[in-house]
C-alpha positions in Angstrom: -14.8 -24.4 18.1 -15.6 -26.4 21.0 -18.9 -28.4 21.5 -21.8 -26.4 22.7 -24.5 -27.4 25.0 -27.2 -26.6 22.4 -25.8 -29.2 20.0 -28.5 -31.3 18.7 -26.5 -34.6 18.2 -29.7 -36.9 18.0 -31.3 -34.8 15.3 -28.0 -34.6 13.2 -27.9 -38.3 13.3 -31.3 -38.9 12.4 -31.2 -36.4 9.5 -27.9 -38.0 8.2 -29.4 -41.5 8.1 -32.6 -40.4 6.5 -31.3 -38.0 3.9 -27.5 -38.5 3.3 -26.8 -42.2 2.1 -23.0 -41.4 2.2 -23.2 -40.2 5.8 -25.5 -43.5 6.5 -22.9 -45.9 5.3 -20.1 -44.0 7.1 -22.0 -44.5 10.3 -22.2 -48.2 9.8 -18.5 -48.5 8.7 -17.3 -46.6 11.7 -19.6 -47.7 14.5 -17.0 -46.7 17.0 -17.3 -42.9 15.8 -21.0 -43.4 15.6 -21.4 -44.4 19.1 -19.2 -41.4 20.4 -21.4 -39.0 18.1 -24.5 -40.4 19.7 -23.1 -39.5 23.1 -22.4 -35.9 22.1 -18.5 -36.5 22.3 -17.6 -34.8 19.1 -14.0 -34.0 19.9 -13.3 -37.6 20.8 -15.0 -38.6 17.5 -12.6 -36.4 15.5 -9.6 -37.7 17.3 -10.9 -41.3 16.6 -10.8 -40.8 12.9 -7.2 -41.7 12.6 -6.5 -45.5 13.0 -3.1 -47.1 13.3 -2.1 -49.0 10.1 1.4 -49.2 8.4 -0.1 -48.9 4.9 -0.3 -45.1 4.2 -2.9 -45.7 1.6 -5.1 -47.6 3.6 -4.6 -45.4 6.8 -5.4 -42.3 4.9 -8.5 -43.6 3.4 -9.9 -44.9 6.8 -9.0 -41.4 8.5 -10.9 -39.5 5.8 -14.0 -41.5 6.1 -14.0 -41.1 10.0 -13.1 -37.4 9.8 -15.7 -36.6 7.2 -18.2 -38.3 9.3 -17.2 -36.7 12.6 -17.3 -33.2 10.9 -20.5 -33.8 9.2 -22.6 -34.7 12.1 -20.7 -32.3 14.4 -21.7 -29.4 11.8 -25.4 -30.7 11.4 -25.7 -30.7 15.2 -24.4 -27.2 15.5 -21.3 -28.2 17.5 -18.8 -27.4 14.9 -18.5 -23.9 13.0 -18.1 -23.8 9.4 -14.6 -22.3 10.0 -13.7 -25.4 12.1 -14.9 -27.7 9.6 -13.0 -26.1 6.8 -9.8 -26.0 8.7 -10.1 -29.7 10.0 -10.4 -30.7 6.2 -7.7 -28.5 5.2 -5.2 -29.9 7.9 -6.1 -33.4 6.8 -5.3 -32.5 3.4 -1.9 -31.2 4.5 -1.3 -34.5 6.6 -2.2 -36.4 3.6 0.0 -34.8 1.1 2.9 -35.0 3.7 2.3 -38.8 4.4 2.0 -39.6 0.7 5.4 -37.3 -0.2 7.2 -39.1 2.4 5.7 -42.6 1.3 6.6 -41.9 -2.3 10.2 -40.9 -1.5 10.8 -43.8 0.9 9.5 -46.1 -1.8 12.6 -45.7 -3.7 14.9 -44.5 -1.0 14.0 -46.3 2.1 14.4 -44.2 5.4 14.9 -40.8 3.7 13.3 -37.6 4.7 11.1 -35.6 2.3 13.9 -33.0 1.7 13.7 -30.9 -1.4 10.2 -31.6 -2.3 7.3 -29.4 -1.6 3.6 -29.3 -2.1 2.1 -25.8 -2.2 -1.6 -25.6 -1.6 -3.6 -23.3 -3.7 -7.3 -22.2 -3.9 -9.5 -23.3 -0.9 -6.9 -25.7 0.5 -4.3 -22.7 0.6 -7.0 -20.6 2.3 -7.9 -23.5 4.7 -11.3 -23.5 3.3 -11.6 -27.0 1.7 -15.2 -28.4 1.6 -16.3 -32.0 2.0 -15.7 -33.4 -1.3 -13.3 -31.0 -2.5 -10.4 -32.0 -4.7 -7.1 -30.3 -4.2 -4.9 -28.2 -6.5 -1.2 -28.4 -5.3 1.8 -27.4 -7.1 4.5 -29.9 -6.8 8.1 -28.4 -6.7 11.5 -30.1 -6.0 15.2 -29.0 -5.5 17.4 -31.3 -7.6 20.4 -30.9 -5.2 18.3 -32.1 -2.1 15.9 -34.5 -3.3 16.5 -37.9 -2.0 17.2 -40.3 -5.0 19.0 -43.5 -5.9 22.6 -42.8 -6.9 22.0 -43.2 -10.9 18.6 -41.6 -10.9 18.1 -38.2 -12.7 16.7 -35.6 -10.3 14.2 -34.8 -12.7 13.1 -38.2 -13.3 13.2 -38.9 -9.6 10.8 -36.0 -8.9 8.3 -37.3 -11.5 8.3 -40.7 -9.9 7.5 -39.2 -6.5 4.8 -37.0 -8.0 3.1 -40.2 -9.8 3.4 -42.3 -6.6 1.9 -39.5 -4.6 -1.1 -39.3 -7.1 -1.7 -43.2 -7.0 -1.7 -42.9 -3.0 -4.2 -40.4 -2.8 -6.5 -40.6 -5.9 -6.8 -44.3 -6.6 -10.2 -45.7 -5.9 -9.9 -48.8 -3.8 -12.2 -50.8 -1.6 -11.3 -48.3 1.1 -12.6 -45.4 -1.1 -10.1 -42.6 -2.2 -8.8 -39.8 -0.2 -8.6 -36.7 -2.5 -9.1 -36.0 -6.2 -5.7 -34.1 -7.0 -5.8 -31.5 -9.8 -2.2 -30.5 -10.8 -3.4 -28.2 -13.7 -2.3 -24.9 -11.8 1.5 -25.7 -12.2 3.3 -23.5 -14.5 2.7 -24.4 -18.2 0.8 -27.5 -17.2 0.1 -28.4 -20.7 3.8 -29.2 -21.4 5.5 -29.2 -18.1 6.1 -32.5 -15.9 3.9 -33.1 -12.7 6.7 -31.7 -10.5 8.8 -28.7 -11.3 11.9 -27.7 -10.1 12.0 -24.3 -7.8 14.3 -22.6 -10.2 12.1 -23.4 -13.2 9.1 -22.1 -11.4 10.8 -19.0 -10.2 11.7 -18.3 -13.7 8.1 -18.8 -14.9 6.6 -16.3 -12.3 9.2 -13.8 -12.9 8.7 -13.7 -16.6 5.9 -15.3 -18.4 3.1 -15.9 -15.8 -0.5 -14.8 -16.7 -2.7 -12.7 -14.4 -4.8 -15.6 -13.2 -1.7 -17.1 -11.7 -1.3 -14.0 -9.6 -4.7 -14.3 -8.2 -4.1 -18.0 -7.6 -1.1 -17.3 -5.6 -2.9 -14.9 -3.3 -4.1 -18.0 -1.4 -0.9 -20.0 -1.7 1.0 -21.6 1.1 3.7 -24.4 1.7 1.4 -27.4 3.0 3.6 -30.4 2.8 6.8 -31.9 2.2 9.9 -29.6 2.6 7.7 -26.9 4.1 10.7 -24.5 4.6 11.8 -24.5 1.1 8.2 -24.0 0.1 8.0 -20.9 2.3 11.3 -19.5 0.9 9.9 -19.9 -2.6 6.7 -18.1 -1.7 8.9 -15.2 -0.2 10.8 -15.1 -3.6 7.8 -14.7 -5.6 6.1 -12.0 -3.3 7.0 -9.3 -5.9 5.2 -11.1 -8.5 2.0 -11.6 -6.4 1.9 -8.3 -4.3 2.8 -5.5 -6.8 3.0 -2.1 -5.3 2.6 -0.5 -9.0 -0.9 -1.1 -10.2 -1.0 -3.4 -13.3 -4.4 -2.7 -14.7 -3.8 -4.9 -18.0 -3.5 -7.8 -15.5 -6.5 -6.6 -13.4 -8.6 -6.4 -16.6 -7.6 -9.8 -17.5 -8.8 -11.1 -14.2 -12.0 -9.3 -14.6 -12.5 -10.5 -18.0 -11.8 -14.2 -16.9 -14.5 -13.7 -14.1 -16.8 -12.3 -16.7 -16.2 -15.1 -18.9 -16.9 -17.6 -16.1 -20.5 -16.0 -15.6 -21.2 -15.9 -19.4 -20.2 -19.4 -20.2 -22.0 -21.1 -17.2 -24.8 -23.1 -18.6 -26.9 -23.2 -15.7 -29.7 -21.0 -14.7 -28.9 -17.4 -13.9 -31.5 -17.2 -11.2 -31.6 -19.3 -8.0 -33.8 -22.4 -8.6 -33.6 -26.1 -9.4 -30.1 -26.8 -11.2 -28.6 -23.3 -9.8 -24.9 -23.7 -9.2 -24.0 -22.5 -5.8 -20.5 -21.9 -6.8 -20.6 -20.8 -10.4 -24.0 -19.2 -10.8 -24.4 -15.6 -10.8 -24.2 -14.4 -7.2 -22.6 -17.4 -6.1 -19.6 -18.5 -4.0 -17.0 -18.0 -6.9 -18.0 -14.3 -7.4 -17.6 -13.5 -3.7 -14.0 -15.2 -3.8 -13.0 -13.1 -7.0 -14.7 -10.0 -5.5 -12.1 -10.1 -2.6 -9.4 -11.4 -4.6 -9.6 -8.8 -7.3 -9.5 -6.1 -4.7 -6.6 -7.7 -2.9 -4.6 -7.7 -6.5 -5.3 -4.0 -6.9 -4.6 -3.1 -3.3 -2.5 -5.6 -1.6 0.8 -4.4 -2.7 0.4 -1.2 -0.9 -1.8 -2.5 2.0 0.1 -5.4 3.5 -2.9 -6.0 5.9 -4.8 -7.2 2.7 -2.3 -10.1 2.1 -4.2 -12.6 3.6 -5.7 -16.2 2.2 -9.3 -16.5 3.7 -12.1 -15.1 1.9 -13.5 -13.7 5.2 -10.5 -12.4 6.4 -9.8 -10.8 3.0 -13.2 -9.1 3.1 -12.8 -8.0 6.8 -9.2 -6.6 5.8 -10.7 -4.6 3.0 -13.5 -2.9 5.0 -10.9 -2.3 7.8 -8.9 -0.4 5.2 -12.0 1.5 3.7 -11.6 0.0 0.4 -14.8 -1.9 0.5 -17.9 -0.4 2.2 -18.1 -2.2 5.8 -22.0 -3.0 5.1 -21.0 -4.7 1.7 -18.2 -6.7 3.6 -20.4 -8.1 6.1 -23.2 -9.0 3.6 -20.6 -10.8 1.5 -18.9 -12.7 4.2 -22.2 -13.8 5.8 -23.4 -14.9 2.4 -20.1 -16.8 1.7 -20.6 -18.7 5.0 -24.2 -19.5 4.1 -23.4 -20.7 0.7 -20.6 -22.8 1.7 -22.8 -24.6 4.5 -25.4 -25.3 1.8 -22.5 -26.5 -0.6 -21.6 -28.9 2.2 -25.1 -30.2 2.4 -25.1 -31.1 -1.3 -21.9 -32.9 -1.0 -22.8 -34.8 2.2 -25.7 -36.5 0.5 -23.5 -38.9 -1.7 -19.7 -37.7 -1.2 -19.8 -35.9 -4.6 -17.9 -32.7 -5.6 -21.1 -31.1 -6.6 -22.4 -27.5 -6.2 -25.7 -27.7 -8.2 -29.1 -27.8 -6.4 -31.0 -30.9 -7.4 -33.5 -30.7 -10.4 -36.3 -32.7 -8.9 -38.4 -31.5 -6.3 -37.9 -34.7 -4.1 -34.1 -34.5 -4.1 -34.3 -30.8 -3.4 -36.5 -31.5 -0.6 -34.2 -34.0 0.8 -31.2 -31.6 0.7 -33.2 -29.0 2.4 -34.4 -31.5 5.1 -30.9 -32.5 5.6 -30.1 -28.9 6.5 -33.2 -28.7 8.7 -35.2 -26.5 6.4 -39.0 -27.4 5.7 -38.6 -28.2 2.1 -36.9 -27.4 -1.1 -38.8 -24.2 -1.8 -37.4 -22.6 1.5 -34.1 -23.5 0.4 -34.4 -22.1 -3.1 -36.0 -18.9 -1.6 -32.9 -18.4 0.8 -30.3 -18.8 -2.0 -32.2 -16.4 -4.4 -32.1 -13.7 -1.7 -28.3 -14.2 -1.0 -27.5 -14.5 -4.9 -29.3 -11.3 -5.9 -27.6 -9.1 -3.3 -24.1 -10.7 -4.2 -24.9 -10.5 -8.1 -25.4 -6.7 -7.6 -22.1 -6.0 -5.9 -20.3 -8.3 -8.4 -21.8 -6.4 -11.3 -20.3 -3.4 -9.9 -16.7 -5.1 -9.8 -17.1 -6.0 -13.6 -17.6 -2.3 -14.4 -21.2 -2.4 -15.2 -21.6 -0.1 -12.2 -19.2 2.8 -11.2 -20.4 4.8 -8.3 -17.4 7.0 -8.7 -18.2 8.4 -12.1 -20.3 11.7 -12.2 -22.8 13.1 -14.6 -20.9 15.2 -17.2 -22.6 18.4 -18.4 -23.0 19.0 -22.2 -19.9 19.9 -23.7 -19.1 22.7 -26.2 -19.2 21.1 -29.7 -16.3 23.1 -30.9 -14.1 22.2 -28.0 -15.2 18.4 -28.6 -14.2 18.9 -32.4 -10.7 20.1 -31.3 -10.2 17.3 -28.9 -11.3 14.8 -31.4 -9.0 16.1 -33.9 -6.0 16.0 -31.5 -6.9 12.4 -30.6 -6.8 11.5 -34.5 -3.2 12.7 -34.5 -2.4 10.7 -31.3 -3.8 7.5 -33.0 -1.5 8.3 -36.0 1.9 9.5 -34.6 2.0 8.8 -31.0 4.8 6.3 -30.0 3.0 5.0 -27.0 -0.4 4.2 -28.9 1.5 1.8 -31.2 0.3 -1.9 -31.1 -3.2 -3.5 -31.1 -3.7 -3.4 -27.4 -2.6 0.2 -26.7 -5.0 1.2 -29.7 -7.9 -0.9 -28.3 -7.4 0.6 -25.0 -7.6 4.0 -26.3 -10.6 3.4 -28.3 -12.4 2.0 -25.4 -11.6 5.0 -23.4 -11.9 7.8 -26.2 -15.5 8.8 -25.7 -14.9 9.1 -22.0 -11.9 10.9 -22.2 -13.2 13.4 -24.7 -16.1 14.3 -22.5 -13.8 14.6 -19.6 -11.5 16.9 -21.4 -14.1 19.1 -22.6 -15.4 19.4 -19.2 -12.1 20.1 -17.5 -11.4 23.6 -16.0 -9.5 24.4 -19.1 -9.7 22.0 -21.9 -6.8 23.1 -24.1 -4.2 23.4 -21.2 -5.7 19.8 -19.7 -5.3 18.5 -23.3 -1.7 19.7 -23.8 -0.5 18.3 -20.3 -2.4 15.1 -20.8 -0.6 14.6 -24.3 2.8 15.2 -22.7 2.2 12.8 -20.1 1.1 10.1 -22.6 4.2 10.8 -24.8 6.6 10.1 -21.9 5.3 7.1 -20.4 6.5 3.6 -21.7 3.0 2.4 -22.6 -0.3 4.1 -22.6 -2.1 0.6 -22.0 -2.0 0.7 -18.1 -3.2 4.5 -18.1 -6.2 4.1 -20.4 -7.3 0.8 -18.6 -7.1 2.7 -15.3 -9.1 5.6 -16.4 -11.6 3.3 -18.1 -12.0 1.5 -14.6 -12.1 4.7 -12.7 -13.7 7.4 -14.3 -13.7 9.5 -11.2 -10.1 9.2 -11.2 -9.9 10.5 -14.7 -11.7 13.6 -13.7 -9.5 14.0 -10.7 -6.2 13.7 -12.7 -7.3 16.0 -15.3 -8.3 18.7 -12.9 -4.8 18.3 -11.1 -2.7 18.4 -14.2 -4.6 21.4 -15.5 -4.1 23.5 -12.5 -0.5 22.4 -11.3 2.3 22.2 -14.0 4.6 20.7 -11.3 2.3 17.6 -10.8 1.6 17.2 -14.3 5.5 17.1 -14.8 6.0 14.6 -11.9 3.2 12.3 -13.5 4.8 12.6 -16.9 8.2 11.4 -15.3 6.5 8.6 -13.2 3.1 7.6 -14.1 3.0 5.2 -11.3 2.2 8.0 -9.1 -1.4 7.5 -10.1 -1.4 4.2 -8.1 -1.3 6.3 -4.9 -4.7 8.0 -5.8 -6.3 4.6 -6.0 -5.6 4.0 -2.2 -8.2 5.2 0.1 -5.4 6.8 2.2 -4.5 9.0 -0.9 -6.2 12.0 0.8 -4.9 11.4 4.2 -2.1 13.5 5.4 1.3 11.7 6.0 1.7 10.0 9.4 4.4 10.5 11.9 8.1 10.6 11.0 8.8 7.1 12.5 6.0 5.5 10.3 7.1 7.2 7.2 10.7 6.1 7.9 9.5 2.6 8.5 7.7 2.5 5.3 11.0 3.7 3.5 13.0 1.2 5.2 10.7 -1.8 4.7 10.4 -1.1 1.0 14.2 -0.3 0.6 15.7 -4.0 1.8 19.2 -4.2 2.7 21.1 -3.0 -0.6 22.4 0.7 -0.4 21.0 1.8 -3.9 17.6 0.1 -3.3 17.3 1.9 -0.1 18.0 5.2 -1.7 15.4 4.3 -4.4 12.8 3.4 -1.7 13.3 6.9 -0.1 12.7 8.4 -3.4 9.4 6.3 -4.2 8.0 7.1 -0.9 8.8 10.9 -1.1 7.6 11.2 -4.6 4.4 9.3 -4.0 3.6 11.4 -0.8 4.4 14.7 -2.4 2.3 14.0 -5.4 -0.5 12.9 -3.1 -0.2 16.1 -0.8 0.0 18.1 -4.1 -3.5 16.8 -5.2 -4.7 17.5 -1.7 -3.8 21.1 -2.0 -5.2 21.5 -5.3 -8.4 20.1 -4.4 -8.4 22.0 -1.0 -8.7 18.8 1.0 -6.5 19.9 3.7 -5.1 23.4 5.1 -2.0 24.3 3.4 -0.5 24.7 6.8 -1.1 20.9 7.5 0.2 20.1 4.1 3.3 22.0 5.0 3.7 20.1 8.2 3.3 16.9 6.3 6.0 17.8 3.7 8.3 18.5 6.8 7.5 15.1 8.2 8.0 13.5 5.1 11.6 15.2 4.4 12.7 14.5 8.3 11.9 10.8 7.6 13.8 10.9 4.2 16.7 12.6 6.0 16.7 9.9 8.8 16.6 6.9 6.6 19.0 8.3 3.9 21.6 9.5 6.6 21.3 6.0 8.4 22.0 4.4 5.1 25.0 6.5 4.2 26.6 6.0 7.7 26.3 2.2 7.4 27.7 2.2 3.8 30.4 4.7 4.9 31.4 2.5 7.8 31.9 -0.7 5.8 35.1 0.8 4.6 36.1 3.4 7.2 34.5 2.0 10.3 33.2 4.2 13.1 34.7 6.4 15.6 34.2 5.3 19.2 32.1 7.9 21.3 31.3 10.0 18.4 28.1 10.4 16.3 26.8 12.5 13.3 24.2 15.1 14.3 22.3 17.0 11.9 20.8 20.3 12.6 17.6 21.5 10.3 17.2 25.2 9.8 14.7 27.3 8.1 11.6 25.8 7.1 12.7 22.3 7.9 13.4 23.5 11.3 10.1 25.2 11.7 8.5 22.0 10.5 6.7 23.6 7.5 7.9 23.0 3.9 6.5 23.8 0.5 6.8 21.6 -2.7 9.7 23.9 -3.8 11.5 23.9 -0.5 15.2 22.9 -0.1 16.5 21.6 3.1 18.9 23.9 5.0 21.2 21.6 7.1 24.1 22.1 9.3 26.4 18.9 9.8 28.0 18.4 13.3 29.6 15.4 15.3 30.0 14.8 18.8 33.0 13.6 20.7 36.8 14.5 20.6 38.2 16.0 17.6 41.3 13.9 17.6 39.7 10.6 17.4 40.2 8.2 14.5 38.0 5.8 12.8 38.3 1.9 13.3 37.7 0.5 9.8 40.1 -0.9 7.0 40.8 2.6 5.7 40.6 4.7 9.1 40.3 8.4 9.0 40.7 11.2 11.6 37.5 12.5 13.0 37.4 15.8 11.0 38.1 14.0 7.6 35.8 11.2 8.5 32.8 13.4 9.0 33.5 15.7 6.2 33.6 12.9 3.8 30.6 11.1 5.4 28.4 14.4 5.2 29.2 14.6 1.5 27.8 10.9 1.2 24.6 12.0 3.2 24.3 15.0 1.1 24.6 12.8 -2.1 22.2 10.2 -0.7 19.5 12.9 -0.2 19.9 15.2 -3.6 21.4 12.9 -6.3 18.5 11.7 -8.6 18.3 7.9 -9.2 16.0 5.9 -11.6 13.2 6.4 -8.9 13.5 10.2 -9.0 15.2 13.1 -7.1 14.7 14.3 -3.6 15.8 17.6 -2.2 18.3 20.4 -2.8 20.6 20.5 0.3 21.9 23.9 1.2 24.7 23.8 3.9 25.6 27.5 3.7 24.2 28.3 7.2 27.1 26.4 8.7 29.8 28.2 10.8 32.1 30.2 8.4 29.6 29.7 5.7 30.8 28.2 2.2 34.5 28.8 3.3 34.3 26.5 6.2 34.2 22.7 6.5 31.1 21.0 5.8 31.0 19.2 9.4 32.3 20.5 12.6 32.3 19.3 16.2 29.7 20.4 18.6 32.5 21.9 20.7 33.7 24.0 17.8 29.8 25.0 16.8 29.4 26.2 20.6 32.7 28.1 20.6 31.7 29.6 17.2 28.0 30.6 18.4 29.6 32.3 21.5 32.6 34.2 20.0 32.1 34.6 15.9 28.6 34.3 15.1 26.9 37.3 13.4 23.4 38.4 14.8 21.7 36.8 11.4 23.2 33.4 12.4 21.7 33.6 15.9 18.4 34.6 14.1 18.7 31.5 12.0 19.1 29.3 15.3 15.5 30.5 16.3 14.2 28.0 13.7 16.6 25.6 14.1 16.2 21.9 15.8 18.1 18.7 15.8 16.5 16.6 13.2 19.2 13.4 13.2 21.4 11.8 15.7 21.3 9.8 18.8 19.2 11.3 21.7 22.2 12.2 23.9 23.9 14.1 21.1 20.7 15.8 20.0 20.2 17.1 23.5 23.6 18.4 23.8 23.1 20.2 20.6 19.7 21.5 21.8 21.5 23.0 24.8 24.0 24.9 22.7 21.1 26.5 21.0 19.2 27.3 23.9 22.3 28.8 25.6 23.0 30.8 22.6 19.5 32.3 22.3 19.3 33.1 26.0 22.2 35.4 25.9 22.0 38.9 27.0 21.9 41.3 23.9 22.2 45.1 23.3 18.6 45.9 22.0 19.9 49.1 20.1 22.7 46.9 18.4 20.3 44.2 17.8 18.0 46.6 16.2 20.6 48.0 14.1 21.7 44.6 12.9 18.2 43.4 11.9 17.3 46.6 9.9 20.7 46.4 8.2 20.1 42.9 7.1 16.5 43.4 6.0 17.7 46.4 3.9 20.3 44.2 2.2 17.9 41.5 1.6 15.1 43.8 0.2 17.9 45.3 -2.4 19.1 41.8 -3.3 15.9 39.8 -3.7 13.0 41.4 -5.6 9.6 40.2 -5.4 8.7 37.8 -8.4 5.2 39.1 -8.5 2.0 40.2 -7.0 1.5 36.8 -5.1 5.1 36.6 -3.8 3.9 36.3 -0.2 7.6 35.7 1.1 9.5 38.7 -0.4 6.7 41.4 -0.9 7.3 44.3 1.8 5.0 43.3 4.8 5.0 39.8 3.7 6.5 36.5 5.3 10.1 37.8 5.5 9.1 40.9 7.3 7.1 38.8 9.6 10.1 36.5 10.3 12.4 39.4 11.0 9.9 40.9 13.5 9.4 37.5 15.3 13.1 36.7 15.3 14.0 40.2 16.5 11.6 40.0 19.7 12.7 36.4 20.3 16.1 37.5 20.8 15.6 40.8 22.4 13.0 39.4 24.9 14.3 35.7 25.1 10.8 34.6 24.8 8.8 32.4 22.5 11.9 30.4 21.5 10.1 27.7 19.4 11.3 26.8 15.9 7.5 26.6 15.0 6.9 30.2 14.0 3.3 29.8 14.8 3.8 28.6 18.3 6.5 31.4 18.7 3.9 33.9 17.5 1.3 32.7 20.0 3.7 32.9 23.1 4.9 36.5 21.9 1.3 37.7 21.5 0.6 36.2 24.8 3.3 38.2 26.4 2.0 41.4 24.8 4.5 41.8 22.2 2.6 41.3 19.1 -0.9 42.3 18.3 -3.6 39.6 18.2 -4.2 39.6 14.4 -0.6 39.0 13.6 -0.9 35.3 13.7 -4.0 35.4 11.4 -2.2 37.5 8.9 0.9 35.3 9.1 -1.2 32.2 8.5 -2.9 33.7 5.5 0.3 34.6 3.8 1.9 31.0 4.8 -1.2 29.4 3.1 -0.5 31.5 0.2 3.1 30.6 -0.2 2.6 26.9 -0.1 -0.4 26.8 -2.2 1.2 29.2 -4.8 4.3 27.1 -5.1 1.9 24.6 -7.2 -1.0 26.9 -8.4 1.0 30.2 -9.2 4.7 29.1 -9.2 5.8 32.4 -10.9 4.0 34.4 -8.4 1.9 36.0 -11.0 -1.9 36.1 -11.4 -2.7 32.2 -12.5 -5.4 31.5 -15.0 -8.9 31.6 -13.8 -9.4 28.0 -12.7 -6.1 27.9 -10.7 -7.1 31.4 -9.2 -10.2 29.9 -8.0 -8.2 26.8 -6.6 -5.7 29.2 -5.1 -8.4 31.3 -3.1 -10.2 28.1 -2.1 -6.9 26.8 -0.7 -6.3 29.8 1.3 -9.8 29.6 2.8 -11.3 32.8 1.2 -14.2 33.1 -1.2 -12.5 34.1 -4.3 -9.5 35.3 -6.2 -10.4 39.1 -5.5 -11.0 38.3 -1.8 -7.5 36.8 -1.7 -5.7 39.9 -3.2 -7.9 42.1 -0.7 -6.9 39.8 2.2 -3.1 39.8 1.2 -3.2 43.7 1.0 -4.8 43.9 4.5 -2.2 41.4 5.9 0.7 43.2 4.5 -0.4 46.6 5.9 -1.2 44.9 9.3 2.5 43.7 9.3 3.8 47.2 8.2 2.2 48.6 11.2 3.8 46.1 13.6 6.9 46.7 11.8 6.7 50.5 12.6 5.7 49.8 16.0 8.6 47.4 16.7 11.3 49.2 14.8 10.3 52.8 14.9 10.3 53.0 11.0 8.0 52.5 8.2 8.1 49.9 5.4 8.3 51.3 1.9 6.6 49.9 -1.3 3.5 48.4 0.0 1.7 48.6 -3.4 
């Protein structure tokens, strides 16, 4: 921060001499700096803090005094912001550590560079938020292969010598003072480990045996001094330990218990007043820091924007992501700044690492007047007001308040008795409830779980499906801790699994899907294809198998979240269908690209030739259901006679047929992360008898000469979904030319009616809710639309809704056709989860189905379906001159 014209340098100097013995002494010792400050030349005073001196220990001590003085006066004068002060102090700590490491290494190996020895900054130092009299908490790491040492020195012992010398240089009290108090207890297994630890040993610790508090500590870690590049590489290596995408609520509970113990064990007064601890007291600095860090631990793995070190930055990011209320973030952030400022005033008095308001009135008045307040009473009142508001918000974090919980109506006693009896059997027989931790977690949740189950839409069904989930997961601890922490989530999950067997099965196979519901974005529709694909690529890394796993994880999470949105009627099923299609297209893009790269490792590529994939059916139309497969046609551009340039070259036809088998496997073969899609390639030229991939030239020739009418109808819902722009454009040109051909209307009509008759005979509706196959349903809608598209060469959009609108505007369809089509489309999408057998679902699912379809109740849904089918039958008769049968 630059100096301001409003800075009160004179007042700051007067208050310092009157109320801060440490600063008064420093003004005498560093008269050169005092003179600059008296003239308001704060930046020059900062620059003058460092003095030329060969002895590192002396130089650092003198710089420390000069810097503390210049910053303190500039702070008191209002010239330097809190952020600037903390940053300058932290930067000096970096310089001091770096100088000490270099000096310690050169003490044994003259002229050596500090390679292979790193200081990681943690805590306030790592966050660049050091205070005036703060100690620092580095972790010292070394690389035995790189650390400079004498020829006969053992690398481990050489590293310990460096660490001990570093401690002497920084912590020893001399006539010049000290530099920093250094606390190394945050290193792995500090009670038994040496002062400096090898990178490999530290990595092993964090990958296998680290505790939850260590995750929290590393939120603010950074490579600060020594071999910074090696430190940064180490921090990248342990990122999965710190930022977990899958929630670990056992670890979260540990952090929350730790913070609760800090509050309970604090011996000072709970309320602000003389003796109140600004750092550890209720509503103090530590609680604001832990508020931010706990939310970062929970959400940071899934929201990279939260992976920041500073407390204010974390609060701002949490608000931006919608995880913390914006008003709360502002209040906590401003409270943090003010408490840190007052903490600095306490420490300026005598250069002591204190956070406690003085006990005596005189000492309290002294601190207040250093700050420019009237007296100690004014200081206490301000702190009391801040701490009260902070404490209320931290209470909520500890679970004493949960605004997501809702009042539970009284449950039927007989239902509760049934649930409790089943719980007793769980406790005695269920594998996932073995062990004291699992039993304790279950016991803590049991009353809440019983009430929630008794209040579920269908208690018996909810109980049975939850039991299946608990039986299949590796351990129930995380699940119970999660439900205990988020009662609102428990209600949500019970409702979902009761109503949708598909979602209950998915949750039983992959309980980590619950993590997605913690996100504030869980009820948002998926973003564009490009952003979904980028998420898959980012999470997949460089290995082929991990890339395929990442695709499955993203698809699984998004499909589950979309299912929850559908069951809860959060979005129109038509929007959910479009989201499912975008998700599939992203998976296709990433999966096909990964398969291409893997295939090219052995077989190379064909110059001037590319894979192009055509999506048909619901994928082509951009509207999938949870049960949809993907209708694909594999094509390739370029000459048929080409050959690949890899170690094992293949002719173009052989190359692409092999590659497309690889693409199909990438998108359909289940991995440990789950399954993806069924791939249907039977709509390719010559059907199942033809090659899996053909050239664009062959495809164009086939469409001109050999394709049947039904194949041209399929092209009305086709669009290129993979391939470079030029090849996609060529494929689209072939489709457009095919659909724009002149046709004999009578022959077209005969072909369409013949096909529909054969389909009606071969595919019988599954039940009264089969909106697709019932006569007057979606298949009949599609036949009408496709017939008109080909006959009129109009409305040629693969999006059926857009096609219907164009045909309606041209006078070929009645105005209510789109409304009826949309109703049945909503029913199809929603019924895939709520009534997958197309039969009447249980009452609760029937209500949910009606709600999703935007009608009042299930009876109204059936009536609307009948009316829509009758309207479609009328349009069929007007279009083809014959009536539809079997509309009952």
